[in-house]
N, C-alpha and C positions, 0 to 999 in steps of 0.2 A: 238848519239856518242858525247863524250866530246871532245871539241876542244879549241884552242886558249888560252886566258889568264887563264881560269879556270884550264885547263890541266897543263899549265906551273906552275901555283901556286901550284897545288897538287904535282907535281913531285919535285918541289923545297923544299917544306916544309916537305913532307913525313907524314903530319898529315892527319888523317881520319876525314872528315866532309862532310856534304851534299853539293854537287855542284849544284844540281837542287832540285826542290820540291819533286821529286819522285825517284831519283837515289842516293843511298848512295855511297860514295867513300870508298871502303873496301880495306885496304892495307894488303897484305899477305907477310910475310917475314920468313926466317929461322933465328933463333936467338939462341945464347948461353944462356941457362937459368941456372943461378947459384942458390944455395939455398937462397941467399939474394934477387935475382930478383924474385924468386918464392914467397917468403914471402911478398914482396911488392905487387905483383899481388893479393895474397890471402887476403890482407887487404881490398880489394875492393869486396870480395866475399859475397855479401849481400843477394842474392835471389836464391841460389842454394839449391838443396836437401841435406839431411844429407850425410856426408862423409861415404863411404864404406871403413872402415879401413882395412879390409881383402884385398881388391883390392889394396889399397895404399901399404901395405906390399909386396904384390906380385910384383908390379911395382918397388918398392924400391930395392927388392932383385935382380931383373933383371938388374936394373941400377948399383947396387953395383958390380954385377958380370961382368960388361962390356958388357952385351948382349943387351942393349937397342938399338934399331935401329930407325933412323929418318924415319918418315912416315907422310902421309898427315894429320892424325888426331892429332891435337896439341891443342893449346889454342885458344879459340875464345872469343874475348872481344867485348862488345858493344861500342857505340860511346862515352860513359863516362868512359871506361876502366874497367867496371864490367865484371866479368867472366860469360860467357854463358855456356861454357863447358871447362873442363880440370882441375878441382880442384883436382882430384885424382892424375893426373900426376904431378901437382905442389907440392902437399904434398909429393909425392914419392921422388921428387928431394930434398926436405928439409930433409927427413929422411934417404935417401940412403947413405949419407956420400961421395957422389961424388962432384967434384969441379964444375961440370956443365954438361948439356946435351943439344945437339942441338934439337930444336923443331920448328915446324911450329907455327907461331903466326899470327892470323887474327884480325885486329883492325878495328873498325868503323862499325861493324854489327848493324843493327837496333835492338833495345831492344826486339821488339815483336817477333823476330825470335827465341827466347829462347824456344818457344813452338814447334818449328819445327826441332831442331837439337838434336843430341846425343840420338837417339832413340834405340841404341843397347841394353841397359839395360832397360827393361820396367819400367816405373815409377809406383809406388804404389799410392793408394789414399792418403797415408800419405805424399809422396813426393810432390804431387800436392797441 
């Protein structure tokens, strides 16, 4: 359990960084993601699989039609701010024409967890 000075510091700064050798501090928030915010996040999209533009269009149409709903699957970032999952949702915000969308954002996830998350769409050999 995280206690004392480390916990106070984490709560004060809202920054995600490791408090102990083996437990990362992961910060989950609900945020208003604008096209500009999405583009800033996408600049750090270094190690993701190729974008499925058909899915981006589908999400963008839902957003443009006002039908996008806040749900638990959002944007997951590693401890350096790189996208682990959520690139299609971010591109959809950029192309949808909306002013912004509320999404869950998780920061501070260990980089190695990229292999464990977002398994809904099977990855091909090319993706890996």
